[in-house]
Backbone as CSV, one residue per row, in Angstrom:
resi,resn,N_x,N_y,N_z,CA_x,CA_y,CA_z,C_x,C_y,C_z
1,PRO,0.814,-1.203,0.000,0.000,0.000,0.000,0.858,1.269,0.000
2,ILE,0.280,2.333,-0.479,0.910,3.651,-0.440,0.036,4.529,0.451
3,GLN,0.637,5.070,1.451,-0.069,5.871,2.452,-0.946,6.941,1.784
4,GLY,-2.257,6.894,2.054,-3.171,7.911,1.554,-3.501,7.845,0.077
5,HIS,-3.104,6.790,-0.629,-3.326,6.685,-2.068,-4.006,5.355,-2.397
6,LYS,-4.787,5.361,-3.461,-5.403,4.146,-3.985,-4.552,3.646,-5.149
7,LEU,-4.554,2.332,-5.337,-3.833,1.703,-6.440,-4.854,1.293,-7.497
8,LYS,-4.644,1.719,-8.735,-5.545,1.332,-9.825,-4.864,0.237,-10.639
9,LEU,-5.434,-0.954,-10.632,-4.894,-2.078,-11.395,-5.327,-1.930,-12.846
10,VAL,-4.358,-1.891,-13.785,-4.684,-1.729,-15.204,-4.214,-2.900,-16.060
11,GLU,-3.341,-3.749,-15.506,-2.829,-4.882,-16.290,-2.367,-5.963,-15.341
12,CYS,-2.632,-7.199,-15.714,-2.161,-8.345,-14.941,-1.711,-9.419,-15.917
13,GLU,-0.478,-9.837,-15.789,0.081,-10.884,-16.650,-0.068,-10.560,-18.139
14,GLY,0.126,-9.298,-18.497,0.120,-8.906,-19.900,-1.247,-8.633,-20.496
15,SER,-2.312,-8.750,-19.722,-3.661,-8.489,-20.228,-4.273,-7.307,-19.492
16,HIS,-4.937,-6.438,-20.251,-5.614,-5.294,-19.636,-6.731,-5.791,-18.731
17,THR,-6.894,-5.136,-17.595,-7.955,-5.504,-16.656,-8.968,-4.370,-16.562
18,LEU,-10.141,-4.695,-16.032,-11.048,-3.623,-15.639,-10.325,-2.826,-14.571
19,GLN,-10.449,-1.538,-14.599,-9.613,-0.687,-13.752,-10.244,-0.486,-12.376
20,ASN,-10.023,-1.452,-11.509,-10.511,-1.387,-10.134,-9.460,-0.754,-9.234
21,PHE,-9.919,-0.164,-8.143,-9.033,0.463,-7.166,-8.852,-0.449,-5.959
22,TYR,-7.638,-0.448,-5.413,-7.306,-1.275,-4.253,-6.508,-0.440,-3.255
23,ASP,-6.701,-0.729,-1.965,-5.874,-0.104,-0.927,-4.504,-0.758,-0.884
24,SER,-4.476,-2.077,-1.094,-3.223,-2.827,-1.180,-3.456,-3.956,-2.167
25,LEU,-2.375,-4.528,-2.667,-2.498,-5.531,-3.716,-1.537,-6.673,-3.449
26,ASP,-2.046,-7.896,-3.474,-1.183,-9.072,-3.380,-0.512,-9.281,-4.734
27,VAL,0.801,-9.344,-4.750,1.553,-9.691,-5.954,2.416,-10.871,-5.559
28,HIS,2.171,-12.014,-6.180,2.843,-13.240,-5.791,4.111,-13.460,-6.616
29,VAL,4.937,-14.373,-6.187,6.214,-14.664,-6.838,5.976,-14.960,-8.319
30,GLY,6.695,-14.263,-9.182,6.599,-14.480,-10.618,5.443,-13.759,-11.286
31,GLN,4.604,-13.102,-10.533,3.446,-12.414,-11.093,3.832,-10.993,-11.484
32,SER,3.211,-10.489,-12.547,3.462,-9.101,-12.938,2.133,-8.358,-13.046
33,VAL,2.144,-7.133,-12.568,0.967,-6.269,-12.641,1.425,-4.858,-12.997
34,SER,0.514,-4.076,-13.542,0.765,-2.653,-13.773,-0.275,-1.873,-12.994
35,LEU,0.212,-0.898,-12.246,-0.648,-0.081,-11.397,-0.487,1.382,-11.759
36,LEU,-1.546,2.143,-11.581,-1.481,3.594,-11.696,-1.824,4.179,-10.337
37,VAL,-1.124,5.235,-9.982,-1.371,5.932,-8.726,-1.584,7.401,-9.067
38,THR,-2.721,7.950,-8.673,-2.995,9.371,-8.896,-2.382,10.168,-7.755
39,LEU,-1.523,11.101,-8.116,-0.841,11.920,-7.108,-1.696,13.152,-6.821
40,ASN,-2.721,12.953,-6.009,-3.698,14.006,-5.756,-3.793,14.382,-4.274
41,GLN,-2.768,14.086,-3.523,-2.756,14.386,-2.093,-1.934,15.656,-1.841
42,PRO,-2.032,16.221,-0.657,-1.203,17.394,-0.348,0.283,17.073,-0.544
43,PRO,1.072,18.040,-1.015,2.480,17.774,-1.305,3.291,17.503,-0.043
44,LYS,3.662,16.265,0.122,4.567,15.827,1.188,5.078,14.453,0.790
45,ASP,5.765,13.767,1.656,6.251,12.421,1.376,5.295,11.409,2.001
46,TYR,5.146,10.256,1.346,4.221,9.217,1.800,4.941,7.872,1.840
47,TYR,4.628,7.079,2.846,5.225,5.749,2.968,4.629,4.788,1.939
48,ILE,5.501,3.931,1.417,5.108,2.784,0.600,5.556,1.560,1.388
49,VAL,4.694,0.580,1.532,5.021,-0.606,2.327,4.833,-1.860,1.482
50,ALA,5.811,-2.750,1.550,5.702,-4.082,0.942,5.990,-5.100,2.027
51,SER,5.164,-6.120,2.093,5.362,-7.136,3.129,5.071,-8.518,2.566
52,THR,5.648,-9.514,3.218,5.425,-10.895,2.799,4.117,-11.401,3.387
53,ARG,3.571,-12.396,2.734,2.376,-13.064,3.243,2.562,-14.556,3.037
54,PHE,1.935,-15.323,3.878,1.933,-16.780,3.774,3.341,-17.358,3.878
55,THR,4.176,-16.758,4.710,5.523,-17.259,4.963,5.683,-17.459,6.465
56,THR,6.698,-18.248,6.841,6.901,-18.497,8.268,7.436,-17.266,8.982
57,LYS,8.166,-16.427,8.264,8.707,-15.209,8.866,8.141,-14.005,8.121
58,ASP,7.532,-13.083,8.858,6.999,-11.870,8.235,8.126,-10.873,7.981
59,LEU,8.206,-10.404,6.749,9.202,-9.404,6.368,8.479,-8.176,5.831
60,THR,8.953,-7.014,6.207,8.353,-5.760,5.749,9.465,-4.808,5.345
61,THR,9.240,-4.098,4.260,10.177,-3.066,3.846,9.386,-1.814,3.490
62,THR,10.028,-0.681,3.587,9.345,0.580,3.288,10.139,1.382,2.269
63,ALA,9.431,2.235,1.579,10.030,3.197,0.654,9.251,4.492,0.842
64,VAL,9.647,5.511,0.136,8.971,6.803,0.264,8.580,7.304,-1.117
65,LEU,7.322,7.693,-1.256,6.840,8.386,-2.445,7.037,9.874,-2.175
66,HIS,7.870,10.507,-2.991,8.245,11.907,-2.756,7.595,12.794,-3.809
67,TYR,6.686,13.662,-3.399,6.116,14.652,-4.302,7.199,15.693,-4.589
68,ALA,7.260,16.167,-5.824,8.314,17.100,-6.227,8.341,18.354,-5.361
69,ASN,7.198,18.856,-4.963,7.154,20.085,-4.171,6.905,19.786,-2.688
70,SER,7.361,18.624,-2.259,7.143,18.198,-0.874,7.866,19.110,0.102
71,GLY,7.157,19.446,1.181,7.779,20.283,2.195,7.981,19.567,3.509
72,SER,7.545,18.295,3.586,7.697,17.577,4.859,7.953,16.099,4.614
73,PRO,8.683,15.464,5.532,8.985,14.041,5.375,7.747,13.186,5.661
74,ALA,7.833,11.927,5.269,6.748,10.981,5.562,6.585,10.868,7.069
75,SER,5.347,10.788,7.515,5.094,10.682,8.948,3.784,9.944,9.162
76,GLY,3.495,9.675,10.400,2.256,8.986,10.736,2.426,7.486,10.683
77,PRO,1.376,6.753,10.953,1.485,5.293,10.951,1.684,4.759,9.536
78,LEU,2.368,3.626,9.434,2.530,2.962,8.143,1.173,2.455,7.677
79,PRO,0.968,2.373,6.354,-0.284,1.799,5.867,-0.435,0.373,6.400
80,PRO,-1.639,-0.028,6.758,-1.819,-1.368,7.319,-1.568,-2.451,6.280
81,ALA,-0.980,-3.544,6.723,-0.755,-4.699,5.855,-2.068,-5.457,5.690
82,PRO,-2.186,-6.235,4.626,-3.369,-7.082,4.492,-3.439,-8.061,5.664
83,PRO,-4.593,-8.614,5.929,-4.711,-9.555,7.049,-3.759,-10.740,6.875
84,ALA,-2.980,-11.030,7.892,-1.989,-12.114,7.818,-2.683,-13.468,7.726
85,ASN,-2.153,-14.304,6.860,-2.611,-15.686,6.699,-4.109,-15.810,6.462
86,LYS,-4.681,-14.839,5.789,-6.099,-14.902,5.427,-6.190,-15.254,3.942
87,TYR,-6.214,-16.546,3.664,-6.237,-17.004,2.280,-7.506,-16.545,1.566
88,ASP,-8.633,-16.517,2.287,-9.881,-16.113,1.650,-9.818,-14.654,1.189
89,TRP,-9.165,-13.779,1.973,-9.018,-12.376,1.582,-8.206,-12.291,0.290
90,SER,-7.113,-13.036,0.229,-6.252,-13.034,-0.949,-6.991,-13.598,-2.166
91,MET,-7.738,-14.673,-1.969,-8.486,-15.280,-3.076,-9.587,-14.344,-3.574
92,GLN,-10.274,-13.673,-2.664,-11.321,-12.734,-3.081,-10.724,-11.604,-3.916
93,GLN,-9.549,-11.142,-3.516,-8.912,-10.084,-4.295,-8.530,-10.609,-5.677
94,ALA,-7.910,-11.785,-5.724,-7.475,-12.347,-7.009,-8.659,-12.597,-7.940
95,THR,-9.773,-13.043,-7.400,-10.934,-13.301,-8.255,-11.675,-12.023,-8.638
96,SER,-11.280,-10.889,-8.093,-11.894,-9.618,-8.497,-11.250,-9.059,-9.768
97,TYR,-10.110,-9.614,-10.192,-9.461,-9.155,-11.423,-10.285,-9.661,-12.604
98,ARG,-10.632,-8.775,-13.500,-11.400,-9.138,-14.687,-10.727,-8.541,-15.907
99,TRP,-10.714,-9.319,-17.005,-10.189,-8.798,-18.259,-11.058,-7.660,-18.748
100,ASN,-10.415,-6.664,-19.330,-11.129,-5.587,-19.997,-11.245,-5.998,-21.455
101,LEU,-12.374,-6.575,-21.815,-12.542,-7.116,-23.162,-12.751,-6.036,-24.213
102,SER,-12.933,-4.786,-23.792,-13.071,-3.706,-24.768,-11.726,-3.038,-25.055
103,ALA,-10.692,-3.397,-24.305,-9.359,-2.834,-24.550,-8.748,-3.517,-25.763
104,ASN,-8.017,-2.766,-26.547,-7.382,-3.310,-27.741,-6.049,-3.927,-27.348
105,ALA,-6.095,-5.158,-26.873,-4.869,-5.823,-26.438,-4.969,-7.309,-26.716
106,ALA,-3.817,-7.938,-26.776,-3.786,-9.381,-26.991,-4.382,-10.082,-25.786
107,ARG,-5.074,-11.153,-26.049,-5.585,-11.993,-24.971,-5.644,-13.417,-25.504
108,PRO,-5.553,-14.385,-24.637,-5.582,-15.769,-25.096,-6.900,-16.104,-25.787
109,ASN,-6.835,-16.949,-26.813,-8.046,-17.438,-27.464,-8.509,-18.699,-26.756
110,PRO,-9.768,-18.748,-26.344,-10.256,-19.972,-25.713,-10.132,-21.153,-26.668
111,GLN,-9.879,-22.324,-26.131,-9.741,-23.530,-26.943,-10.994,-23.709,-27.801
112,GLY,-10.793,-23.921,-29.099,-11.917,-24.157,-30.001,-12.591,-22.900,-30.502
113,SER,-12.063,-21.721,-30.187,-12.729,-20.485,-30.596,-12.352,-20.056,-32.018
114,PHE,-11.322,-20.667,-32.589,-10.897,-20.296,-33.933,-11.628,-21.201,-34.921
115,HIS,-12.356,-20.635,-35.881,-13.195,-21.404,-36.796,-12.445,-21.663,-38.104
116,TYR,-11.814,-22.828,-38.207,-11.014,-23.159,-39.379,-11.864,-23.299,-40.635
117,GLY,-13.133,-23.650,-40.492,-14.006,-23.815,-41.648,-14.273,-22.522,-42.392
118,LYS,-13.982,-21.394,-41.793,-14.231,-20.099,-42.429,-13.002,-19.559,-43.157
119,ILE,-11.925,-20.349,-43.191,-10.686,-19.910,-43.835,-10.650,-20.460,-45.255
120,THR,-10.372,-19.597,-46.230,-10.217,-20.040,-47.612,-8.770,-20.467,-47.821
121,PRO,-8.541,-21.756,-48.151,-7.153,-22.212,-48.356,-6.548,-21.564,-49.595
122,THR,-5.285,-21.181,-49.489,-4.580,-20.606,-50.633,-3.469,-21.525,-51.130
123,LYS,-3.040,-22.468,-50.307,-2.027,-23.445,-50.709,-2.443,-24.802,-50.176
124,ARG,-2.003,-25.826,-50.887,-2.302,-27.178,-50.445,-1.009,-27.971,-50.442
125,PHE,-0.752,-28.647,-49.332,0.426,-29.498,-49.206,-0.049,-30.926,-49.020
126,LEU,0.591,-31.854,-49.733,0.265,-33.264,-49.589,1.492,-33.963,-49.017
127,PHE,1.320,-34.565,-47.861,2.410,-35.279,-47.209,2.168,-36.769,-47.358
128,ALA,3.238,-37.487,-47.662,3.140,-38.939,-47.791,4.119,-39.571,-46.822
129,SER,3.704,-40.647,-46.234,4.559,-41.349,-45.288,4.740,-42.777,-45.772
130,THR,5.968,-43.227,-45.723,6.247,-44.607,-46.118,7.012,-45.285,-44.996
131,ALA,7.112,-46.577,-45.094,7.849,-47.356,-44.100,8.977,-48.088,-44.828
132,PRO,10.143,-47.434,-44.954,11.236,-48.078,-45.693,11.891,-49.201,-44.881
133,LEU,12.540,-50.090,-45.598,13.307,-51.166,-44.978,14.758,-50.701,-44.890
134,ILE,15.274,-50.498,-43.664,16.644,-50.030,-43.454,17.361,-51.062,-42.602
135,ASN,18.508,-51.559,-43.139,19.285,-52.600,-42.450,18.413,-53.777,-42.033
136,GLY,17.506,-54.127,-42.911,16.669,-55.294,-42.650,15.535,-55.044,-41.674
137,LYS,15.339,-53.794,-41.249,14.253,-53.499,-40.306,13.316,-52.462,-40.907
138,LEU,12.044,-52.649,-40.639,11.037,-51.718,-41.106,11.066,-50.470,-40.231
139,ARG,11.226,-49.316,-40.850,11.308,-48.043,-40.115,10.117,-47.154,-40.481
140,TYR,9.580,-46.512,-39.498,8.447,-45.611,-39.729,8.883,-44.181,-39.574
């Protein structure tokens, strides 16, 4: 989370998503997301917090979002972490991600969605297979 700011999810794993806002976002190992943050708060510095979840040891690190015309350092409590070891919270968040099907972007084609019968062939290849006898053995 970023202190006092909402995170707008715009892409997950290379596909555009519906642009939902989140206070914090689970990003798992190997996962990629793109977020937008609107810098619409009073000019000062704000804490950014990243923490581990679902591990035996909790680790937390902080960074600072610095507004160009900031006149004061980050202060106040750190943004709260998501509920520890709450798999249902994490699953509910993950299932809230939806593809933006109106965005002009690549997306996987569902199996069987490509209609080969509607394609006009322009070339024809004929393959033949034989079973030759090599060193006295039939080879395929």
